[in-house]
DSSP file (Angstrom, degrees, kcal/mol; ACC not computed):
  #  RESIDUE AA STRUCTURE BP1 BP2  ACC     N-H-->O    O-->H-N    N-H-->O    O-->H-N    TCO  KAPPA ALPHA  PHI   PSI    X-CA   Y-CA   Z-CA
    1    1 A M              0   0    0      0, 0.0    58,-1.8     0, 0.0    59,-0.7   0.000 360.0 360.0 360.0 136.3    0.0   -0.1    0.0
    2    2 A V  E     -a   60   0A   0    106,-0.3    59,-0.2    56,-0.2     2,-0.2  -0.807 360.0-139.9 -83.3 120.5    1.2    3.5   -0.9
    3    3 A G  E     -a   61   0A   0     57,-2.8    59,-2.4    -2,-0.5     2,-0.4  -0.477  14.0-144.0 -82.8 157.2    0.9    5.9    2.0
    4    4 A M  E     -ab  62  30A   0     25,-2.0    27,-2.9    57,-0.2     2,-0.4  -0.978  14.1-172.6-130.0 136.7   -0.3    9.5    1.6
    5    5 A I  E     -ab  63  31A   0     57,-2.2    59,-3.3    -2,-0.4     2,-0.5  -0.998   6.1-165.2-123.9 130.0    0.7   12.8    3.2
    6    6 A V  E     +ab  64  32A   0     25,-2.3    27,-3.1    -2,-0.4     2,-0.3  -0.973  18.3 169.0-115.4 134.1   -1.2   15.9    2.6
    7    7 A T  E     +ab  65  33A   0     57,-2.4    59,-0.8    -2,-0.5     2,-0.3  -0.970   5.0 130.9-144.1 152.1    0.5   19.2    3.6
    8    8 A G  E     - b   0  34A   0     25,-1.1    27,-2.2    -2,-0.3     5,-0.4  -0.964  52.3 -51.7 173.2 170.1    0.0   22.9    3.2
    9    9 A H  E >  S- b   0  35A   0     -2,-0.3     3,-1.5    25,-0.2    27,-0.2  -0.220 100.1 -15.8 -60.7 146.7   -0.1   26.4    4.7
   10   10 A G  T 3  S-     0   0    0     25,-1.8    25,-0.5     1,-0.2     3,-0.3  -0.315 130.2 -24.1  63.9-136.2   -2.5   27.0    7.5
   11   11 A S  T 3> S+     0   0    0      1,-0.2     4,-2.0    23,-0.1    -1,-0.2  -0.127  95.4 125.4-103.9  35.0   -5.1   24.4    8.0
   12   12 A Y  H <> S+     0   0    0     -3,-1.5     4,-2.5    -4,-0.2     5,-0.2   0.909  75.3  47.8 -58.7 -49.4   -4.9   23.1    4.3
   13   13 A A  H  > S+     0   0    0     -5,-0.4     4,-2.6    -3,-0.3    -1,-0.2   0.903 111.0  50.6 -64.4 -40.9   -4.3   19.6    5.3
   14   14 A A  H  > S+     0   0    0      2,-0.2     4,-2.5     1,-0.2    -1,-0.2   0.923 112.8  48.1 -58.2 -45.2   -7.1   19.5    7.9
   15   15 A G  H  X S+     0   0    0     -4,-2.0     4,-1.8     2,-0.2    -2,-0.2   0.904 112.3  47.0 -66.8 -43.8   -9.5   20.9    5.3
   16   16 A I  H  X S+     0   0    0     -4,-2.5     4,-2.2     1,-0.2    -1,-0.2   0.926 112.2  51.6 -56.6 -48.3   -8.5   18.4    2.7
   17   17 A T  H  X S+     0   0    0     -4,-2.6     4,-3.2     1,-0.2    -2,-0.2   0.884 106.4  53.5 -57.4 -46.7   -8.8   15.6    5.2
   18   18 A S  H  X S+     0   0    0     -4,-2.5     4,-1.4     1,-0.2    -1,-0.2   0.875 110.9  47.2 -59.7 -39.7  -12.3   16.7    6.3
   19   19 A G  H  X S+     0   0    0     -4,-1.8     4,-1.8     2,-0.2    -2,-0.2   0.871 110.6  50.4 -67.4 -37.4  -13.4   16.6    2.7
   20   20 A L  H  X S+     0   0    0     -4,-2.2     4,-3.1     1,-0.2     5,-0.5   0.936 107.3  55.1 -62.0 -51.0  -11.8   13.2    2.1
   21   21 A N  H  X S+     0   0    0     -4,-3.2     4,-1.5     1,-0.2    -1,-0.2   0.885 108.5  48.8 -55.4 -38.2  -13.6   11.8    5.2
   22   22 A L  H  < S+     0   0    0     -4,-1.4    -1,-0.2    -5,-0.2    -2,-0.2   0.906 120.7  35.7 -67.4 -39.7  -17.0   12.9    3.9
   23   23 A L  H  < S+     0   0    0     -4,-1.8    -2,-0.2     2,-0.1    -1,-0.2   0.795 136.6  12.4 -88.5 -29.5  -16.4   11.4    0.4
   24   24 A A  H  < S-     0   0    0     -4,-3.1    -3,-0.2     1,-0.3    -2,-0.2   0.272 100.4-113.7-136.4   6.8  -14.4    8.2    1.2
   25   25 A G     <  -     0   0    0     -4,-1.5    -1,-0.3    -5,-0.5    -2,-0.1  -0.182  67.4 -20.6  82.5 177.7  -14.5    7.6    5.0
   26   26 A E  S    S-     0   0    0      1,-0.1     2,-0.1    -5,-0.1    -5,-0.0  -0.461  78.9-128.2 -66.4 118.9  -11.8    7.7    7.5
   27   27 A P        -     0   0    0      0, 0.0     3,-0.3     0, 0.0     2,-0.3  -0.372  16.7-148.8 -75.9 148.2   -8.5    7.3    5.5
   28   28 A E  S    S+     0   0    0      1,-0.2   -24,-0.1    -2,-0.1     3,-0.1  -0.801  78.1  19.2-111.2 158.0   -5.9    4.7    6.3
   29   29 A Y  S    S+     0   0    0     -2,-0.3   -25,-2.0     1,-0.2     2,-0.4   0.941 100.0 124.7  51.6  49.5   -2.2    5.0    5.7
   30   30 A Y  E     -b    4   0A   0     -3,-0.3   -25,-0.2   -27,-0.2    -1,-0.2  -0.998  41.7-170.6-147.4 130.5   -2.8    8.7    5.5
   31   31 A E  E     -b    5   0A   0    -27,-2.9   -25,-2.3    -2,-0.4     2,-0.5  -0.956   8.9-155.5-127.3 117.9   -1.2   11.7    7.4
   32   32 A P  E     -b    6   0A   0      0, 0.0     2,-0.4     0, 0.0   -25,-0.2  -0.809  12.1-172.4 -89.8 138.2   -2.3   15.4    7.3
   33   33 A V  E     -b    7   0A   0    -27,-3.1   -25,-1.1    -2,-0.5     2,-0.2  -0.920   5.3-161.0-133.8 107.2    0.4   17.8    8.2
   34   34 A D  E     -b    8   0A   0     -2,-0.4     2,-0.6   -27,-0.2   -25,-0.2  -0.604  12.7-144.8 -87.1 144.5   -0.6   21.5    8.6
   35   35 A F  E     -b    9   0A   0    -27,-2.2   -25,-1.8   -25,-0.5   -23,-0.1  -0.816  30.3-160.9-104.4  82.0    2.1   24.2    8.4
   36   36 A L    >   -     0   0    0     -2,-0.6     3,-1.7   -27,-0.2     8,-0.1  -0.180  30.9-107.5 -73.0 164.3    0.8   26.8   11.0
   37   37 A E  T 3  S+     0   0    0      1,-0.3    -1,-0.1   -28,-0.0   -28,-0.0   0.817 120.4  50.7 -59.6 -37.7    1.7   30.3   11.3
   38   38 A E  T 3  S+     0   0    0      2,-0.0    -1,-0.3     0, 0.0     2,-0.2   0.594  91.1 101.1 -79.4 -11.1    3.7   29.6   14.4
   39   39 A D    <   -     0   0    0     -3,-1.7     2,-0.2     4,-0.1    -4,-0.0  -0.501  59.2-150.1 -78.1 135.2    5.7   26.7   12.8
   40   40 A S     >  -     0   0    0     -2,-0.2     4,-2.5     1,-0.1     5,-0.2  -0.546  35.0-100.4 -90.7 169.5    9.2   27.2   11.5
   41   41 A I  H  > S+     0   0    0      1,-0.2     4,-3.5     2,-0.2     5,-0.2   0.904 125.5  55.2 -55.9 -38.2   10.7   25.3    8.7
   42   42 A E  H  > S+     0   0    0      2,-0.2     4,-2.1     1,-0.2    -1,-0.2   0.920 109.1  48.3 -64.9 -42.6   12.5   23.1   11.2
   43   43 A I  H  > S+     0   0    0      2,-0.2     4,-2.7     1,-0.2    -1,-0.2   0.935 112.6  48.0 -63.9 -45.7    9.1   22.2   12.9
   44   44 A L  H  X S+     0   0    0     -4,-2.5     4,-2.8     1,-0.2     5,-0.3   0.940 111.0  51.1 -57.0 -48.1    7.5   21.5    9.5
   45   45 A T  H  X S+     0   0    0     -4,-3.5     4,-2.5     1,-0.2    -1,-0.2   0.908 112.2  46.8 -58.4 -39.2   10.5   19.4    8.6
   46   46 A G  H  X S+     0   0    0     -4,-2.1     4,-2.3     2,-0.2    -1,-0.2   0.888 111.7  50.5 -70.7 -38.6   10.1   17.4   11.9
   47   47 A K  H  X S+     0   0    0     -4,-2.7     4,-1.7     2,-0.2    -2,-0.2   0.897 113.1  45.0 -69.6 -35.1    6.3   17.0   11.4
   48   48 A L  H  X S+     0   0    0     -4,-2.8     4,-2.7     2,-0.2     5,-0.2   0.929 113.0  51.6 -75.3 -40.8    6.7   15.7    7.8
   49   49 A A  H  X S+     0   0    0     -4,-2.5     4,-2.5    -5,-0.3    -2,-0.2   0.901 109.9  49.2 -57.4 -41.6    9.6   13.3    8.9
   50   50 A A  H  X S+     0   0    0     -4,-2.3     4,-1.9     2,-0.2    -1,-0.2   0.858 111.2  49.5 -63.4 -38.3    7.4   12.0   11.7
   51   51 A A  H  X S+     0   0    0     -4,-1.7     4,-0.8     2,-0.2    -2,-0.2   0.916 111.0  49.7 -66.2 -42.8    4.5   11.4    9.2
   52   52 A A  H >< S+     0   0    0     -4,-2.7     3,-1.0     1,-0.2    -2,-0.2   0.919 109.3  53.5 -64.7 -40.2    6.8    9.6    6.8
   53   53 A E  H >< S+     0   0    0     -4,-2.5     3,-1.4     1,-0.3    -1,-0.2   0.888 103.6  53.3 -55.9 -40.3    8.0    7.5    9.7
   54   54 A R  H 3< S+     0   0    0     -4,-1.9    -1,-0.3     1,-0.2     3,-0.2   0.687 113.1  46.5 -67.5 -19.0    4.5    6.5   10.6
   55   55 A L  T X< S+     0   0    0     -3,-1.0     3,-2.3    -4,-0.8    -1,-0.2   0.189  76.9 114.3-103.5   9.5    4.2    5.4    6.9
   56   56 A S  T <   +     0   0    0     -3,-1.4    -1,-0.1     1,-0.3    -2,-0.1   0.742  67.3  60.5 -57.7 -27.3    7.4    3.6    6.9
   57   57 A Q  T 3  S+     0   0    0     -3,-0.2    -1,-0.3    -4,-0.2    -2,-0.1   0.616  87.7 101.5 -76.3 -13.6    5.8    0.2    6.4
   58   58 A C  S <  S-     0   0    0     -3,-2.3   -56,-0.2     1,-0.1     3,-0.1  -0.402  81.7-123.5 -74.6 154.4    4.2    1.4    3.1
   59   59 A T  S    S-     0   0    0    -58,-1.8     2,-0.3     1,-0.2   -57,-0.2   0.724  89.4 -19.1 -67.3 -23.8    5.7    0.5   -0.3
   60   60 A G  E     -a    2   0A   0    -59,-0.7   -57,-2.8    -5,-0.1     2,-0.4  -0.969  65.0-120.6-170.6 171.2    6.0    4.2   -1.1
   61   61 A I  E     -ac   3  87A   0     25,-2.8    27,-2.0    -2,-0.3     2,-0.5  -0.999  10.9-159.0-132.3 137.5    4.7    7.6   -0.1
   62   62 A L  E     -ac   4  88A   0    -59,-2.4   -57,-2.2    -2,-0.4     2,-0.6  -0.970  12.2-158.6-111.8 115.8    2.8   10.2   -2.1
   63   63 A I  E     -ac   5  89A   0     25,-3.1    27,-2.6    -2,-0.5     2,-0.5  -0.853   2.4-162.7-101.5 120.5    3.0   13.7   -0.7
   64   64 A Y  E     -ac   6  90A   0    -59,-3.3   -57,-2.4    -2,-0.6     2,-0.3  -0.907  12.9-175.3 -99.3 128.5    0.3   16.3   -1.8
   65   65 A T  E     -a    7   0A   0     25,-2.5    28,-2.9    -2,-0.5    27,-0.3  -0.858  27.7-131.4-123.7 159.0    1.2   20.0   -1.1
   66   66 A D  S    S+     0   0    0    -59,-0.8     2,-0.5    -2,-0.3    -1,-0.1   0.966  87.5  28.3 -75.1 -54.4   -0.9   23.1   -1.6
   67   67 A L  S >  S-     0   0    0     24,-0.2     3,-2.4    25,-0.2     6,-0.4  -0.924  75.0-127.7-124.6 124.7    1.5   25.4   -3.5
   68   68 A T  T 3  S+     0   0    0     -2,-0.5     3,-0.1     1,-0.3    23,-0.0  -0.426 101.1  18.6 -64.7 129.7    4.3   24.5   -5.8
   69   69 A G  T 3  S+     0   0    0      1,-0.3    -1,-0.3    -2,-0.2     2,-0.0   0.307  98.3 122.2  90.4  -9.0    7.5   26.3   -4.6
   70   70 A G  S <> S-     0   0    0     -3,-2.4     4,-2.8     1,-0.1    -1,-0.3  -0.288  81.7 -95.2 -80.9 175.7    6.1   26.9   -1.1
   71   71 A S  H  > S+     0   0    0      1,-0.2     4,-2.4     2,-0.2     5,-0.3   0.880 124.1  50.9 -64.5 -39.8    7.8   25.7    2.1
   72   72 A P  H  > S+     0   0    0      0, 0.0     4,-1.7     0, 0.0    -1,-0.2   0.920 115.1  46.0 -59.5 -39.9    5.6   22.4    2.4
   73   73 A F  H  > S+     0   0    0     -6,-0.4     4,-2.8     2,-0.2     5,-0.2   0.971 113.3  47.7 -62.4 -54.8    6.5   21.7   -1.2
   74   74 A N  H  X S+     0   0    0     -4,-2.8     4,-1.7     1,-0.2    -1,-0.2   0.847 112.8  47.0 -61.5 -38.3   10.2   22.5   -0.8
   75   75 A V  H  X S+     0   0    0     -4,-2.4     4,-2.2     2,-0.2    -1,-0.2   0.862 111.8  52.7 -71.3 -34.9   10.6   20.4    2.4
   76   76 A S  H  X S+     0   0    0     -4,-1.7     4,-2.3    -5,-0.3    -2,-0.2   0.905 108.4  51.1 -63.0 -43.5    8.7   17.5    0.7
   77   77 A V  H  X S+     0   0    0     -4,-2.8     4,-2.6     2,-0.2    -1,-0.2   0.890 106.8  52.6 -61.4 -40.8   11.1   17.7   -2.3
   78   78 A R  H  X S+     0   0    0     -4,-1.7     4,-1.6    -5,-0.2    -2,-0.2   0.939 109.9  49.1 -64.8 -43.6   14.1   17.6    0.0
   79   79 A M  H  X S+     0   0    0     -4,-2.2     4,-1.0     2,-0.2    -2,-0.2   0.916 110.6  50.5 -55.7 -44.2   12.6   14.4    1.6
   80   80 A K  H  < S+     0   0    0     -4,-2.3     3,-0.5     1,-0.2     7,-0.2   0.897 107.7  52.9 -62.1 -41.9   12.1   12.9   -1.8
   81   81 A M  H  < S+     0   0    0     -4,-2.6    -1,-0.2     1,-0.2    -2,-0.2   0.888 109.5  50.9 -62.1 -35.0   15.8   13.7   -2.8
   82   82 A E  H  < S+     0   0    0     -4,-1.6    -1,-0.2     1,-0.3    -2,-0.2   0.725 118.5  37.1 -78.7 -19.8   16.8   11.8    0.4
   83   83 A R  S >X S-     0   0    0     -4,-1.0     3,-1.9    -3,-0.5     4,-1.0  -0.513  83.0-162.3-130.8  65.5   14.7    8.7   -0.5
   84   84 A P  T 34 S+     0   0    0      0, 0.0    -3,-0.1     0, 0.0     4,-0.1  -0.156  74.0   9.8 -51.4 133.9   14.9    8.2   -4.2
   85   85 A G  T 34 S+     0   0    0      2,-0.3    26,-0.2     1,-0.1    27,-0.2   0.148 116.3  74.3  84.9 -21.0   12.2    6.0   -5.6
   86   86 A K  T <4 S+     0   0    0     -3,-1.9   -25,-2.8    -6,-0.2     2,-0.4   0.775  90.0  52.6 -93.6 -24.0   10.1    5.9   -2.5
   87   87 A I  E  <  -c   61   0A   0     -4,-1.0     2,-0.3    -7,-0.2    -2,-0.3  -0.909  54.5-174.3-115.2 134.4    8.6    9.3   -2.4
   88   88 A A  E     -c   62   0A   0    -27,-2.0   -25,-3.1    -2,-0.4     2,-0.4  -0.973  12.8-158.9-120.9 144.7    6.6   11.2   -5.0
   89   89 A V  E     -c   63   0A   0     -2,-0.3     2,-0.4   -27,-0.2   -25,-0.2  -0.971   6.8-167.6-131.0 138.7    5.5   14.9   -4.5
   90   90 A I  E     -c   64   0A   0    -27,-2.6   -25,-2.5    -2,-0.4     3,-0.4  -0.996   9.0-156.4-121.3 125.9    2.7   16.8   -6.1
   91   91 A G  S    S+     0   0    0     -2,-0.4   -25,-0.2     1,-0.2   -24,-0.2  -0.802  74.3  28.2-100.9 148.6    2.4   20.6   -5.8
   92   92 A G  S    S+     0   0    0    -27,-0.3   -26,-0.2    -2,-0.3    -1,-0.2   0.830  81.9 175.6  72.5  35.4   -0.9   22.5   -6.2
   93   93 A A        -     0   0    0    -28,-2.9     2,-0.3    -3,-0.4    -1,-0.2  -0.362  11.7-168.1 -69.5 150.6   -3.1   19.6   -5.1
   94   94 A N     >  -     0   0    0     -2,-0.1     4,-1.9   -78,-0.0     3,-0.5  -0.818  40.2 -92.2-128.6 169.7   -6.8   19.9   -4.8
   95   95 A L  H  > S+     0   0    0     -2,-0.3     4,-3.1     1,-0.2     5,-0.2   0.884 123.3  54.2 -55.4 -44.2   -9.5   17.6   -3.2
   96   96 A P  H  > S+     0   0    0      0, 0.0     4,-2.4     0, 0.0    -1,-0.2   0.919 109.6  49.3 -58.6 -37.8  -10.2   15.8   -6.5
   97   97 A A  H  > S+     0   0    0     -3,-0.5     4,-1.7     2,-0.2    -2,-0.2   0.872 113.1  44.1 -68.9 -35.9   -6.6   15.0   -6.8
   98   98 A V  H  X S+     0   0    0     -4,-1.9     4,-2.3     2,-0.2    -1,-0.2   0.885 113.9  52.4 -73.5 -40.9   -6.3   13.6   -3.3
   99   99 A L  H  X S+     0   0    0     -4,-3.1     4,-2.7    -5,-0.2     5,-0.3   0.943 108.7  49.1 -58.3 -51.3   -9.5   11.7   -3.7
  100  100 A E  H  X S+     0   0    0     -4,-2.4     4,-1.7     1,-0.2    -1,-0.2   0.892 111.8  48.0 -53.5 -45.7   -8.4   10.1   -6.8
  101  101 A G  H  X S+     0   0    0     -4,-1.7     4,-1.1     2,-0.2    -1,-0.2   0.881 111.3  51.3 -67.4 -37.3   -5.0    9.1   -5.3
  102  102 A Y  H  < S+     0   0    0     -4,-2.3     3,-0.4     1,-0.2     4,-0.3   0.931 114.7  42.7 -64.9 -44.2   -6.8    7.6   -2.2
  103  103 A L  H >< S+     0   0    0     -4,-2.7     3,-0.5     1,-0.2    -1,-0.2   0.751 111.3  55.1 -76.4 -21.3   -9.1    5.6   -4.3
  104  104 A S  H >X S+     0   0    0     -4,-1.7     3,-2.0    -5,-0.3     4,-1.0   0.718  83.4  86.6 -79.7 -20.5   -6.4    4.4   -6.8
  105  105 A R  T 3< S+     0   0    0     -4,-1.1     3,-0.2    -3,-0.4  -103,-0.2   0.767  81.1  60.8 -58.6 -28.5   -4.1    3.0   -4.1
  106  106 A G  T <4 S+     0   0    0     -3,-0.5    -1,-0.3    -4,-0.3    -2,-0.1   0.694 114.1  33.5 -73.0 -15.5   -5.9   -0.4   -4.1
  107  107 A S  T <4 S+     0   0    0     -3,-2.0     2,-0.4    -4,-0.1    -1,-0.2   0.422 113.9  60.5-115.1  -3.0   -5.1   -1.1   -7.7
  108  108 A M     <  -     0   0    0     -4,-1.0  -106,-0.3    -3,-0.2    -1,-0.1  -0.976  52.5-167.0-130.6 145.3   -1.7    0.6   -8.1
  109  109 A D        +     0   0    0     -2,-0.4     2,-0.5  -108,-0.1    -1,-0.1   0.463  64.5  76.2-108.9  -4.3    1.5   -0.1   -6.3
  110  110 A S    >>  -     0   0    0      1,-0.1     4,-2.0  -108,-0.1     3,-0.6  -0.940  64.4-145.1-118.4 131.3    3.7    2.9   -7.1
  111  111 A A  H 3> S+     0   0    0     -2,-0.5     4,-2.2     1,-0.2    -1,-0.1   0.873 104.7  52.8 -51.6 -40.1    3.6    6.4   -5.8
  112  112 A S  H 3> S+     0   0    0      1,-0.2     4,-1.8     2,-0.2    -1,-0.2   0.851 106.6  49.8 -67.2 -30.5    4.5    7.7   -9.1
  113  113 A E  H <> S+     0   0    0     -3,-0.6     4,-1.5     2,-0.2    -1,-0.2   0.872 113.8  47.1 -74.6 -36.7    1.8    5.9  -10.9
  114  114 A I  H  X S+     0   0    0     -4,-2.0     4,-2.2     1,-0.2    -2,-0.2   0.839 107.5  57.1 -70.6 -33.1   -0.8    7.2   -8.4
  115  115 A A  H  X S+     0   0    0     -4,-2.2     4,-2.2    -5,-0.2    -2,-0.2   0.904 104.7  51.4 -64.3 -44.6    0.7   10.6   -8.7
  116  116 A A  H  X S+     0   0    0     -4,-1.8     4,-1.9     2,-0.2    -2,-0.2   0.914 112.8  45.6 -59.2 -42.8    0.0   10.6  -12.6
  117  117 A E  H  X S+     0   0    0     -4,-1.5     4,-2.3     1,-0.2    -1,-0.2   0.892 112.8  51.5 -70.1 -39.6   -3.7    9.6  -12.0
  118  118 A S  H  X S+     0   0    0     -4,-2.2     4,-2.6     1,-0.2    -2,-0.2   0.887 107.6  51.0 -65.6 -40.0   -4.0   12.2   -9.3
  119  119 A L  H  X S+     0   0    0     -4,-2.2     4,-2.5     2,-0.2     5,-0.3   0.931 110.0  49.9 -67.9 -43.8   -2.6   15.0  -11.4
  120  120 A T  H  X S+     0   0    0     -4,-1.9     4,-2.7     2,-0.2    -2,-0.2   0.961 112.6  47.5 -55.0 -51.7   -5.1   14.1  -14.3
  121  121 A A  H  X S+     0   0    0     -4,-2.3     4,-1.6     1,-0.2    -2,-0.2   0.922 113.0  49.1 -58.3 -47.8   -8.1   14.1  -11.9
  122  122 A G  H  X S+     0   0    0     -4,-2.6     4,-0.5     1,-0.2    -1,-0.2   0.902 113.3  44.6 -58.8 -42.7   -7.0   17.4  -10.3
  123  123 A K  H >< S+     0   0    0     -4,-2.5     3,-0.9    -5,-0.2    -1,-0.2   0.902 113.2  50.3 -69.5 -40.0   -6.6   19.2  -13.5
  124  124 A N  H 3< S+     0   0    0     -4,-2.7    -1,-0.2    -5,-0.3    -2,-0.2   0.751 102.2  62.5 -69.3 -23.4   -9.8   17.9  -15.0
  125  125 A A  H 3< S+     0   0    0     -4,-1.6     2,-0.6    -5,-0.2    -1,-0.2   0.705  83.5  92.9 -73.2 -22.0  -11.8   18.9  -12.0
  126  126 A M    <<  +     0   0    0     -3,-0.9     2,-0.3    -4,-0.5    -1,-0.0  -0.660  52.8 151.0 -83.2 114.4  -11.0   22.6  -12.5
  127  127 A V        -     0   0    0     -2,-0.6     2,-0.5     2,-0.0    -2,-0.0  -0.926  41.4-132.1-136.0 161.6  -13.6   24.4  -14.6
  128  128 A Q        -     0   0    0     -2,-0.3     2,-0.2     2,-0.0    -2,-0.0  -0.978  28.8-130.5-112.6 119.3  -15.0   27.8  -15.0
  129  129 A F        -     0   0    0     -2,-0.5     2,-0.4     3,-0.0     3,-0.1  -0.503  23.9-172.7 -69.6 134.5  -18.8   28.0  -15.0
  130  130 A E    >   -     0   0    0     -2,-0.2     3,-2.3     1,-0.1     4,-0.3  -0.990  30.2-131.1-124.9 134.3  -20.5   29.9  -17.8
  131  131 A E  G >  S+     0   0    0     -2,-0.4     3,-1.9     1,-0.3    -1,-0.1   0.880 108.7  62.8 -46.3 -42.9  -24.2   30.6  -17.9
  132  132 A S  G 3  S+     0   0    0      1,-0.3    -1,-0.3    -3,-0.1     4,-0.0   0.655  88.3  72.9 -68.7 -15.5  -24.2   29.4  -21.5
  133  133 A D  G <  S+     0   0    0     -3,-2.3     2,-0.4     1,-0.1    -1,-0.3   0.672  97.7  51.0 -65.6 -17.6  -23.1   25.9  -20.2
  134  134 A V  S <  S-     0   0    0     -3,-1.9     3,-0.1    -4,-0.3    -1,-0.1  -0.979  84.1-126.0-127.4 125.9  -26.5   25.2  -18.8
  135  135 A A    >   -     0   0    0     -2,-0.4     3,-2.3     1,-0.2     4,-0.4  -0.383  54.4 -73.2 -68.3 155.8  -29.9   25.6  -20.5
  136  136 A D  T 3  S+     0   0    0      1,-0.3    -1,-0.2     2,-0.1    -4,-0.0  -0.209 118.0   2.4 -54.9 132.9  -32.4   27.7  -18.8
  137  137 A G  T 3  S+     0   0    0     -3,-0.1    -1,-0.3     1,-0.1    -2,-0.1   0.432 101.6 103.4  69.9   2.9  -33.7   25.9  -15.7
  138  138 A D    <   +     0   0    0     -3,-2.3     2,-0.3     2,-0.0    -2,-0.1   0.639  52.9  97.7 -87.6 -14.7  -31.5   22.8  -16.0
  139  139 A Y        -     0   0    0     -4,-0.4     2,-0.4    -5,-0.1    -5,-0.0  -0.567  52.8-175.4 -78.4 132.2  -29.1   23.7  -13.3
  140  140 A E              0   0    0     -2,-0.3    -2,-0.0     1,-0.1     0, 0.0  -0.972 360.0 360.0-128.3 147.8  -29.7   22.0   -9.9
  141  141 A E              0   0    0     -2,-0.4    -1,-0.1     0, 0.0    -2,-0.0   0.461 360.0 360.0 -84.5 360.0  -28.0   22.6   -6.7
């Protein structure tokens, strides 16, 4: 099983995790890591290292981060460089990407393979609504 870590600024990881719980139930082999205002880079590094350690029995680890180039992303990339082949990192993740990754883990064994599916799902989920996309009266909440 590939483990998953979700990390980002503020309570990003907690928010994504809340949505994942609603859609897929309580996740297993999954670690949310928030980068709070009072956290230093060293604290974030420690939090991510501890999360990775809790997932050490997994065949790989896929880390989802909020912003490409932000501190959670950069620390995650450093972790990947220290463990080649074991960790994959996605920057700019959204809930559809994380959900796809979580649901794909049962049929895929590699973090890189799951990352590719997650990227596609995350990108495809982003749309801009235009009134012309829906016929009058056809839109339901």
